[in-house]
C-alpha positions as CSV (number, residue, x, y, z in Angstrom):
1,M,18.3,-35.3,-30.6
2,A,19.1,-36.3,-27.0
3,R,19.2,-40.0,-26.2
4,V,16.2,-41.2,-24.2
5,R,16.1,-43.7,-21.4
6,T,13.1,-45.0,-19.4
7,A,12.6,-45.2,-15.6
8,V,10.5,-44.4,-12.6
9,A,11.6,-42.3,-9.6
10,A,10.8,-42.6,-5.9
11,A,8.2,-40.2,-4.5
12,A,6.4,-40.1,-7.9
13,L,9.6,-38.8,-9.6
14,V,10.0,-40.3,-13.1
15,A,13.5,-40.6,-14.4
16,A,15.9,-42.5,-16.7
17,L,16.4,-46.3,-16.5
18,A,20.2,-46.7,-16.3
19,P,22.5,-44.7,-14.0
20,V,23.8,-41.8,-15.9
21,T,25.1,-38.3,-15.3
22,F,23.1,-35.5,-17.0
23,G,25.0,-32.5,-18.1
24,G,28.7,-33.3,-17.6
25,A,30.3,-30.0,-18.6
26,A,33.4,-29.0,-16.7
27,A,33.0,-26.8,-13.6
28,V,34.4,-23.3,-13.6
29,A,38.1,-23.6,-12.8
30,A,39.1,-23.0,-9.1
31,P,41.5,-20.2,-8.4
32,V,44.3,-20.4,-5.9
33,T,43.6,-20.5,-2.2
34,T,42.9,-17.1,-0.6
35,A,41.5,-15.9,2.6
36,A,38.6,-13.5,3.5
37,A,39.2,-10.7,5.9
38,G,40.1,-11.9,9.4
39,T,42.5,-14.5,10.7
40,A,40.1,-17.5,11.0
41,A,36.5,-18.4,10.6
42,E,34.6,-18.1,13.8
43,A,34.3,-21.4,15.5
44,G,30.9,-23.1,14.7
45,S,29.7,-20.1,12.7
46,V,27.7,-20.8,9.6
47,G,26.6,-18.1,7.2
48,T,23.3,-17.8,5.3
49,V,22.1,-18.4,1.8
50,V,19.1,-16.2,0.8
51,Q,17.2,-16.6,-2.5
52,E,16.3,-13.5,-4.4
53,G,12.7,-13.0,-5.5
54,G,11.1,-16.0,-3.8
55,R,10.2,-19.3,-5.5
56,L,11.6,-19.6,-9.1
57,T,9.4,-21.1,-11.8
58,V,11.4,-23.2,-14.2
59,P,9.6,-24.0,-17.4
60,A,10.2,-27.6,-18.5
61,G,10.0,-27.1,-22.3
62,E,11.0,-24.9,-25.2
63,E,10.8,-21.6,-23.3
64,G,14.5,-21.4,-22.6
65,A,16.5,-20.6,-19.5
66,V,15.5,-18.7,-16.4
67,T,18.0,-17.5,-13.7
68,L,18.1,-18.5,-10.1
69,R,19.8,-15.8,-7.9
70,F,20.9,-16.1,-4.3
71,T,23.4,-14.5,-2.0
72,A,25.6,-16.2,0.5
73,T,27.0,-14.4,3.6
74,L,30.2,-16.1,4.9
75,P,31.5,-15.9,8.4
76,A,34.6,-13.7,8.9
77,G,37.9,-15.5,8.4
78,T,36.6,-18.1,6.0
79,Q,39.5,-19.8,4.2
80,G,39.1,-20.1,0.4
81,P,38.7,-21.4,-2.1
82,V,34.9,-21.9,-1.5
83,S,33.1,-24.7,-3.2
84,G,29.4,-25.2,-3.3
85,M,26.6,-27.6,-4.2
86,L,22.8,-27.4,-4.7
87,R,21.0,-30.6,-3.9
88,L,17.4,-31.6,-4.8
89,P,15.6,-33.5,-2.0
90,T,14.6,-36.6,-3.9
91,T,16.6,-39.7,-4.7
92,L,16.1,-41.2,-8.1
93,V,15.2,-44.8,-8.2
94,A,15.7,-46.7,-11.5
95,S,13.2,-49.3,-12.6
96,A,11.9,-51.0,-15.8
97,G,8.9,-48.7,-16.4
98,G,8.0,-45.0,-16.6
99,S,8.2,-42.1,-18.9
100,P,11.2,-41.1,-21.0
101,V,13.7,-38.6,-19.6
102,S,16.4,-37.2,-21.9
103,E,20.0,-37.1,-20.9
104,N,20.4,-33.4,-20.4
105,V,17.3,-32.8,-18.2
106,I,18.7,-29.4,-17.0
107,R,21.5,-27.4,-18.5
108,S,23.0,-24.7,-16.3
109,T,25.6,-22.0,-16.4
110,C,26.8,-20.1,-13.3
111,T,28.4,-16.9,-12.3
112,V,29.6,-15.5,-8.9
113,N,30.0,-11.9,-8.1
114,G,29.6,-10.8,-11.7
115,T,32.2,-13.0,-13.3
116,A,31.7,-14.5,-16.8
117,Y,29.2,-17.3,-16.9
118,G,30.6,-20.8,-17.2
119,A,29.0,-24.2,-17.5
120,C,28.2,-26.0,-14.2
121,P,27.3,-29.6,-14.3
122,W,24.3,-31.4,-12.9
123,H,24.6,-34.9,-11.5
124,M,21.6,-37.2,-11.6
125,P,22.6,-40.5,-10.0
126,F,20.2,-43.4,-10.0
127,V,19.8,-46.3,-7.6
128,R,17.9,-49.5,-7.5
129,A,15.2,-50.0,-4.9
130,G,16.7,-50.4,-1.4
131,E,20.1,-48.9,-2.3
132,E,21.4,-45.6,-1.0
133,Q,22.7,-42.8,-3.2
134,D,23.2,-39.1,-3.2
135,P,20.3,-37.0,-4.5
136,P,20.5,-35.0,-7.7
137,S,22.9,-32.1,-7.4
138,L,24.5,-29.2,-9.2
139,D,28.1,-28.2,-8.7
140,L,28.5,-24.5,-8.0
141,P,31.7,-22.7,-9.1
142,T,34.7,-22.8,-6.8
143,V,35.7,-19.2,-6.1
144,P,37.9,-17.2,-3.7
145,A,36.5,-16.5,-0.3
146,A,34.7,-13.2,0.3
147,G,32.4,-11.8,2.9
148,T,29.5,-12.0,0.4
149,L,29.1,-14.2,-2.7
150,T,26.3,-13.5,-5.1
151,Y,25.3,-16.4,-7.4
152,A,23.4,-16.4,-10.6
153,V,22.5,-19.9,-12.0
154,T,20.7,-20.3,-15.4
155,M,18.4,-23.3,-15.7
156,D,17.3,-24.5,-19.1
157,A,15.1,-27.5,-18.5
158,D,13.7,-29.9,-21.0
159,R,10.1,-31.2,-21.0
160,T,10.9,-34.2,-18.8
161,A,12.1,-32.0,-16.0
162,S,8.5,-31.3,-15.0
163,V,8.6,-34.6,-13.0
164,L,11.0,-32.9,-10.6
165,G,8.0,-31.1,-9.2
166,H,8.4,-28.4,-6.6
167,P,11.6,-29.0,-4.6
168,D,13.0,-27.0,-1.7
169,A,16.7,-27.4,-2.7
170,R,19.5,-27.2,-0.2
171,V,22.6,-25.0,-1.0
172,E,25.7,-25.6,1.0
173,L,29.1,-23.8,0.7
174,K,32.3,-25.3,2.1
175,D,35.7,-23.8,2.8
176,S,39.2,-25.2,2.0
177,T,38.9,-27.7,4.8
178,G,35.6,-29.1,3.7
179,T,33.7,-27.4,6.5
180,V,30.3,-26.0,5.8
181,V,30.5,-22.2,6.1
182,A,27.0,-21.2,4.6
183,G,23.8,-22.9,3.9
184,G,20.2,-22.2,3.0
185,T,17.2,-23.2,0.9
186,V,16.2,-22.2,-2.6
187,R,12.8,-23.0,-3.8
188,L,12.1,-24.2,-7.4
189,D,8.9,-25.1,-9.3
190,F,9.5,-27.2,-12.4
191,V,6.3,-26.8,-14.5
192,P,5.2,-28.3,-17.7
193,A,5.9,-26.0,-20.6
194,T,6.0,-26.1,-24.4
195,P,7.0,-29.6,-25.7
196,P,9.5,-29.9,-28.5
197,P,8.1,-30.0,-32.0
198,S,8.6,-33.8,-32.1
199,Q,6.1,-34.2,-29.2
200,R,3.5,-31.7,-30.4
201,G,0.7,-32.9,-32.7
202,A,-0.3,-31.5,-36.1
203,L,-3.6,-31.5,-38.0
204,H,-3.9,-31.7,-41.8
205,A,-7.0,-30.4,-43.6
206,R,-7.9,-30.5,-47.3
207,D,-9.9,-27.7,-48.8
208,K,-12.5,-28.1,-51.6
209,Q,-9.9,-27.1,-54.3
210,G,-7.7,-30.0,-53.2
211,V,-5.1,-28.0,-51.4
212,L,-3.7,-29.6,-48.2
213,W,-3.0,-27.3,-45.3
214,R,-1.1,-28.0,-42.1
215,Y,-1.9,-26.8,-38.6
216,E,1.0,-27.4,-36.2
217,G,0.3,-27.7,-32.5
218,T,1.6,-25.0,-30.2
219,G,1.6,-26.9,-26.9
220,D,-0.9,-24.4,-25.5
221,V,-4.5,-25.6,-25.5
222,T,-5.8,-22.0,-25.3
223,R,-4.5,-21.6,-28.9
224,P,-3.8,-25.1,-29.9
225,F,-2.8,-24.4,-33.6
226,A,-0.3,-22.1,-35.2
227,T,-1.2,-20.3,-38.4
228,R,-1.8,-22.8,-41.2
229,K,0.9,-23.7,-43.7
230,R,0.3,-24.8,-47.3
231,V,1.5,-28.4,-48.0
232,G,0.5,-28.6,-51.7
233,G,-2.3,-29.1,-54.2
234,G,-3.7,-32.2,-55.9
235,W,-5.0,-33.9,-52.8
236,N,-8.5,-34.1,-54.1
237,A,-7.3,-37.1,-56.1
238,Y,-7.9,-39.1,-53.0
239,T,-11.1,-40.5,-51.5
240,V,-9.5,-41.6,-48.2
241,V,-6.4,-40.4,-46.4
242,T,-5.4,-41.9,-43.0
243,P,-2.3,-41.6,-40.9
244,L,-0.4,-44.7,-40.0
245,F,1.6,-42.7,-37.4
246,S,0.2,-39.4,-36.0
247,A,1.7,-36.3,-37.5
248,T,3.8,-34.0,-35.3
249,A,4.8,-30.4,-35.5
250,G,8.3,-31.6,-36.2
251,G,7.3,-33.1,-39.5
252,T,7.2,-36.7,-38.6
253,G,4.3,-39.1,-39.2
254,R,3.3,-41.2,-42.2
255,L,0.1,-41.9,-44.0
256,V,-1.6,-43.8,-46.8
257,A,-4.1,-42.4,-49.4
258,R,-6.5,-44.1,-51.8
259,D,-7.2,-42.6,-55.1
260,R,-10.4,-42.8,-57.2
261,A,-9.1,-45.8,-59.1
262,G,-8.6,-47.7,-55.9
263,V,-4.8,-47.5,-55.8
264,L,-3.3,-47.1,-52.4
265,W,-0.3,-44.7,-52.0
266,Y,2.2,-44.4,-49.2
267,Y,3.6,-41.1,-47.9
268,E,6.7,-41.3,-45.6
269,G,7.2,-38.5,-43.1
270,T,10.4,-36.4,-43.7
271,G,11.0,-34.8,-40.4
272,N,10.9,-31.4,-42.1
273,P,7.8,-29.3,-41.2
274,A,8.2,-27.2,-44.3
275,A,7.8,-30.3,-46.5
276,P,6.4,-33.0,-44.2
277,F,5.9,-35.8,-46.8
278,A,8.3,-37.5,-49.1
279,P,7.1,-38.2,-52.7
280,R,4.4,-40.8,-52.7
281,E,5.1,-44.5,-53.4
282,R,2.6,-47.0,-54.9
283,V,1.4,-49.8,-52.6
284,G,-1.1,-51.5,-55.0
285,G,-4.6,-51.5,-56.4
286,G,-8.0,-53.0,-55.5
287,W,-8.6,-50.9,-52.4
288,N,-12.0,-49.6,-53.6
289,T,-13.5,-52.7,-52.1
290,Y,-13.3,-51.0,-48.7
291,T,-15.6,-48.3,-47.2
292,A,-13.2,-47.2,-44.5
293,L,-9.4,-47.3,-43.9
294,V,-8.0,-46.5,-40.5
295,G,-4.4,-46.5,-39.3
296,T,-4.0,-48.1,-35.9
297,G,-1.1,-46.0,-34.8
298,D,1.7,-48.6,-34.9
299,G,2.1,-48.7,-38.7
300,S,-0.7,-51.2,-39.3
301,L,-4.0,-50.6,-41.1
302,V,-7.5,-51.9,-40.7
303,A,-10.0,-51.8,-43.6
304,R,-13.8,-52.3,-43.5
305,D,-15.5,-53.9,-46.6
306,R,-19.0,-53.3,-47.9
307,D,-20.4,-56.2,-45.9
308,G,-19.1,-54.7,-42.6
309,V,-16.2,-57.1,-42.2
310,L,-13.0,-55.6,-40.8
311,W,-9.7,-56.7,-42.1
312,L,-6.2,-56.2,-40.5
313,Y,-3.1,-55.4,-42.6
314,E,-0.3,-55.9,-40.1
315,K,2.9,-53.7,-40.6
316,T,6.0,-55.4,-42.1
317,Y,8.9,-53.0,-41.3
318,E,9.8,-53.1,-45.0
319,G,8.6,-49.6,-45.9
320,Y,6.5,-48.8,-49.0
321,S,8.0,-51.7,-51.0
322,R,5.8,-54.0,-48.8
323,P,4.3,-52.1,-46.0
324,F,1.7,-54.7,-44.9
325,E,1.4,-58.4,-44.4
326,P,-1.5,-60.2,-46.2
327,R,-4.8,-59.3,-44.7
328,K,-6.4,-61.1,-41.8
329,R,-10.1,-61.2,-40.9
330,V,-11.0,-59.4,-37.7
331,G,-14.7,-59.8,-37.7
332,G,-18.1,-58.6,-38.9
333,G,-20.6,-56.1,-37.7
334,W,-18.5,-53.0,-38.3
335,N,-21.2,-51.4,-40.5
336,T,-22.8,-50.2,-37.3
337,Y,-20.4,-47.4,-37.3
338,N,-20.7,-44.3,-39.5
339,A,-17.3,-42.9,-38.5
340,L,-14.0,-44.7,-38.0
341,V,-10.8,-42.7,-37.3
342,K,-7.4,-43.1,-35.8
343,S,-7.5,-42.4,-32.1
344,G,-4.5,-40.0,-31.9
345,G,-1.0,-40.3,-30.7
346,W,-1.7,-43.7,-29.0
347,D,-2.5,-47.0,-30.8
348,G,-6.1,-47.8,-31.6
349,A,-9.2,-46.4,-33.2
350,L,-12.3,-44.4,-32.4
351,S,-15.7,-45.3,-33.8
352,R,-19.1,-43.6,-33.8
353,D,-22.2,-45.7,-34.1
354,K,-25.4,-44.6,-35.7
355,D,-26.9,-43.5,-32.4
356,G,-24.1,-41.0,-31.9
357,V,-22.2,-43.0,-29.3
358,L,-18.4,-42.8,-29.5
359,W,-16.4,-46.0,-28.7
360,K,-12.6,-46.5,-28.2
361,Y,-10.8,-49.6,-29.5
362,D,-7.3,-49.9,-27.9
363,R,-4.7,-51.7,-29.9
364,Q,-3.6,-55.1,-28.6
365,G,0.0,-55.2,-27.4
366,C,0.9,-58.6,-28.9
367,I,1.6,-60.1,-32.3
368,P,-0.1,-62.1,-33.6
369,C,-3.4,-61.5,-31.8
370,A,-6.7,-59.7,-32.3
371,P,-5.9,-56.1,-33.3
372,F,-8.1,-54.5,-30.6
373,E,-9.1,-54.8,-27.0
374,P,-12.8,-55.0,-26.3
375,R,-14.4,-51.6,-27.1
376,Q,-14.9,-49.0,-24.4
377,R,-17.7,-46.5,-24.3
378,I,-16.7,-42.8,-24.5
379,G,-20.1,-41.3,-24.5
380,G,-23.1,-40.2,-26.5
381,G,-24.1,-37.1,-28.5
382,W,-21.3,-37.3,-31.0
383,N,-23.6,-37.3,-34.0
384,V,-23.6,-33.4,-33.9
385,Y,-20.2,-33.6,-35.6
386,T,-19.5,-33.8,-39.3
387,A,-15.8,-34.6,-38.9
388,L,-13.6,-36.2,-36.2
389,A,-9.8,-36.3,-36.1
390,G,-7.5,-37.8,-33.5
391,T,-4.2,-36.0,-33.0
392,A,-1.0,-36.3,-31.0
393,E,-0.6,-34.1,-28.0
394,L,-1.8,-30.5,-28.5
395,G,-1.2,-29.5,-24.8
396,R,1.4,-30.4,-22.2
397,D,0.2,-33.6,-20.5
398,D,1.5,-36.4,-22.8
399,V,-2.0,-37.5,-23.7
400,P,-3.3,-37.4,-27.3
401,D,-6.3,-35.3,-28.1
402,L,-9.3,-35.1,-30.5
403,V,-10.8,-32.4,-32.6
404,A,-14.4,-32.4,-33.8
405,R,-16.1,-30.1,-36.3
406,D,-19.8,-29.4,-36.0
407,A,-22.4,-28.6,-38.7
408,A,-21.8,-24.8,-38.3
409,G,-18.1,-25.2,-39.1
410,K,-16.9,-24.7,-35.6
411,L,-13.9,-26.8,-34.5
412,W,-13.8,-28.1,-30.9
413,L,-10.9,-29.5,-28.9
414,Y,-11.5,-32.5,-26.6
415,R,-8.4,-33.0,-24.4
416,G,-7.4,-36.6,-23.8
417,V,-7.8,-38.0,-20.3
418,H,-7.1,-41.2,-18.4
419,V,-10.3,-43.0,-17.4
420,P,-9.8,-45.6,-14.7
421,E,-10.5,-49.2,-15.9
422,P,-10.5,-52.4,-13.8
423,G,-7.3,-54.3,-14.4
424,S,-5.5,-51.5,-16.2
425,Y,-2.6,-49.5,-14.8
426,W,-3.3,-46.4,-16.9
427,G,-6.9,-46.9,-17.6
428,L,-8.7,-46.0,-20.8
429,I,-7.1,-43.1,-22.7
430,G,-9.7,-41.1,-24.6
431,P,-11.3,-37.7,-25.2
432,G,-12.5,-36.1,-22.0
433,P,-16.0,-35.0,-21.2
434,T,-15.5,-31.3,-21.8
435,R,-14.7,-29.3,-25.0
436,S,-13.2,-26.0,-25.8
437,L,-13.8,-23.9,-29.0
438,I,-10.8,-23.6,-31.3
439,G,-12.6,-21.4,-33.9
440,G,-15.0,-21.2,-36.8
441,G,-14.8,-21.4,-40.5
442,W,-13.7,-25.0,-40.7
443,N,-16.4,-26.0,-43.2
444,V,-14.0,-24.9,-46.0
445,Y,-12.4,-28.3,-45.5
446,D,-13.8,-31.6,-46.8
447,L,-11.2,-33.8,-45.1
448,M,-9.3,-33.6,-41.8
449,F,-6.8,-36.0,-40.4
């Protein structure tokens, strides 16, 4: 898996924290110097670069490479070899915040005039605010001079490349003296595409025979789940199952499950979608004292007792041998809620009160402190649903989502949104105001998480 760094780029471009060169493969070897027809390039003459087919859409995701094609016409007498560069228009500025960008943002191969494809490197220099630096660029192959040079450049972009936006990139070719002999613009659109499995959510559902089924996210909200996969039987032994970390299509995520005797069991994620959970490990008994268990998304757990008091079990980093610190009292009054669920890919919990109003509790970002920020109102009308389940991202916008099943067995998708909140940079992250139908028949399940 590619190393990930964190940063923010100028002009709304998000990029990696430390200066680093993405790509790094050797350029196509330069041949010996040759000359095009004619005795010398015409003084002051600069040829053209023309893109084939108009703007190129470059999917930033799992879709694979697309090919940029352009033709350069050189002035007569150009002395080779001819070198070239494609430059993006935005300088990357490193800072301490932002979204992760992997090392190999774009991987490219190049060919000129039908030669074999060879790797061509991208350079992604970063600067600190106020410094000057070259913009991101791609080295084009160095080739013998000719009247016409036809280039094909493959571009395989990962998900983070979508922040590059819609650049009008400059292509310049130089002769053996370093003089620009051709130039022009190629237009690119880096668009969000299918995230890798590790960044797509997954939903688990238990049928009435106790078989657990897995629905992996596709990254396409018009068909959010792939065909279900059987995880295994025997899951009707549990009265409660809650994720500690949200499941992903890549097989990551972990959970705890309480059996009918009140014993709590721990399931570690394997990273293998075909067998997403390792064999269970016993945490301990006595958990029947609680009417609800909810993972907070960071490995911790909250539990509500019969008197409506909420207790926090802070994570320990010691795995199943001692997953939680001794409990701490959060407070009373939590019996006002008839549904408590993990909120999705982000830390926190969702709760529905007896009037059908849904509330969001964001996880506090400090230890030790209260587990949740003050609650925020999502909206009313949620008592039409018989099951709610927060998930990691099911689309392509880096925001966790929510699915809800109604009494008729229809499953609905609520895409996560940022809701502005005073004093908050990002605002509240919660289910949006509109829903889309996933499909019917979901009443065959008695548990979803």
